[in-house]
C-alpha positions in Angstrom: 30.6 94.0 7.7 31.1 94.1 11.5 32.0 96.2 14.3 35.4 96.0 15.7 35.0 98.2 18.7 35.8 101.6 20.1 39.2 102.9 21.2 39.5 105.9 23.6 43.1 106.6 22.4 44.2 109.5 20.3 44.7 109.2 16.7 48.0 109.3 14.8 48.5 113.3 15.6 48.4 113.0 19.3 45.9 112.8 22.0 42.3 114.0 20.9 39.4 115.1 22.9 37.1 112.6 21.3 36.8 108.8 21.1 37.4 107.0 17.7 35.8 103.6 16.8 37.2 100.8 14.8 34.8 99.3 12.1 35.9 96.2 10.2 35.1 95.7 6.4 35.4 92.7 4.3 35.4 93.6 0.6 32.6 91.7 -1.1 32.5 90.8 -4.7 29.7 93.3 -5.4 31.8 96.2 -4.3 34.2 95.4 -7.3 33.7 97.6 -10.6 35.0 96.9 -14.1 38.4 97.9 -13.1 38.8 95.0 -10.6 38.9 97.6 -7.6 36.1 98.8 -4.8 34.0 101.2 -6.8 34.4 104.8 -5.6 30.9 105.1 -4.3 31.2 102.0 -2.2 33.5 104.1 -0.1 30.7 106.4 1.0 28.5 103.3 2.0 31.3 102.1 4.4 31.7 105.9 5.8 27.9 105.9 6.5 28.2 102.2 8.1 31.0 103.1 10.1 29.8 106.7 11.5 26.3 104.8 12.0 28.4 101.7 14.2 30.4 104.7 15.9 27.0 106.3 16.9 25.4 103.1 18.1 28.6 102.3 20.0 29.1 105.3 22.0 25.7 107.3 22.4 23.0 106.8 25.0 20.5 104.4 23.9 17.6 106.8 24.3 19.8 109.1 21.9 20.2 106.3 19.3 16.5 105.8 19.6 15.3 109.1 19.1 18.1 110.8 16.8 19.2 110.5 13.3 22.3 112.1 11.6 21.9 113.5 7.9 25.3 113.9 5.8 25.8 117.6 5.0 29.0 116.9 2.8 31.9 114.4 2.1 35.5 114.7 1.0 37.4 111.6 0.0 40.9 110.9 -0.7 41.7 107.8 -2.5 45.1 106.6 -1.6 45.3 103.0 -3.0 42.9 100.7 -4.3 41.1 98.1 -2.4 40.3 94.5 -3.7 37.6 91.7 -3.4 38.4 90.0 -0.2 40.3 92.4 1.4 40.2 93.1 5.3 39.9 96.6 6.0 39.5 98.7 9.0 37.5 102.0 9.1 38.4 104.2 11.9 35.9 106.9 12.6 36.0 109.8 15.1 34.4 113.4 15.4 37.1 116.0 15.0 34.9 118.9 16.3 31.2 119.9 16.7 29.0 122.9 17.1 25.9 123.1 18.1 24.4 122.6 14.6 27.2 120.1 12.6 29.4 117.5 13.8 32.7 116.8 11.6 33.9 113.3 11.4 37.4 111.8 10.0 37.3 108.2 8.7 40.7 106.8 7.9 40.2 103.4 5.9 43.0 101.3 6.0 44.5 97.8 5.0 47.7 96.4 6.8 49.0 99.7 8.0 48.4 101.3 4.7 45.9 104.2 4.1 43.4 103.2 1.3 41.3 106.3 1.8 40.5 109.3 4.1 37.3 110.6 4.4 35.9 114.1 5.8 32.2 114.3 6.6 29.8 117.0 7.9 26.7 115.7 9.5 23.7 117.1 11.1 21.7 115.6 13.9 17.8 115.4 13.5 14.8 114.2 15.4 13.8 111.1 13.9 10.1 111.7 14.5 9.7 115.0 13.6 12.9 115.6 11.1 13.8 118.9 12.7 17.2 119.8 13.2 18.3 119.0 16.9 21.3 121.2 18.6 24.4 119.1 19.6 24.2 119.8 23.3 27.2 119.0 25.6 24.9 116.6 27.1 24.8 114.8 23.5 28.3 115.1 23.0 29.6 113.8 26.2 29.7 110.2 25.8 32.0 110.9 22.3 34.4 112.9 24.4 37.5 111.5 26.4 
């Protein structure tokens, strides 16, 4: 899977205060379950990869090196099945943040259709100590328009 780029434009609802990031996904054979479509658990891997790519593309290098994100929750809405060799785009964006958490929205689409929508809540950790890190304005700034 490869990175497709960061887009400073808004989402479908209008102008957002946060940058979005597009992450390309090609469905591999090992993602397919016994029903012939992508296994539901694979979507969580894709969301994690898309959020990680977003973080690495937008954050300052020193923050990428010293911080990690951990998942507090995911909520997934499956809209259409995806199949082997499908080319998908995961568009991820922070929707809001507080001092302790960031909320991410990930839209997984194919040819203009929504395949899945995922709402995730993550917390930021110091990579060395494992302690929670406050999401300061300085840390959030690269993600803002």
